Phi, psi and omega in degrees: 000319180294323179295319178295321179294319177297317179298315179296319178296317180294323178294316179297318178297319178297316178295320179297318177297318178297317179296320177298318178299311180295323178295318178297315179295321178298317179295320177298317179294321179297320178296316179297318180296316179298318178298315180293325177296318177297315180296319179298317178297317179298317180293323177296317179297315179296319180297317178297320178297316180294324178297316180293321177296318178297321178297319179295315180296318179299317178297317179297318179297318178298316179298317180294321177297319179295318178297318178297316179298316178299317179294320178297319178294321180296320181289340179267001188297328182261009186257018184266127177242130177251129180239149176088358177255126181296140179281143177230146176283150182062000000 
């Protein structure tokens, strides 16, 4: 009977040690998950900020391109020569 009791105690101790090990590993993983969730939230916030900034820059570039095109057209306004059409007064 004592041997069975010793065996049961050692088995219970072994199971308890295993549970402690798994609990420790679970807590480590929980800490890592919380850390990664915080980092993920921070990265999402930064990404949204960068997207909005990029939209503003893209809009500004489009406006600047249009202004450059308008200026190029304006500078060419007096550079047109027509040939083959008879000249008429007035």
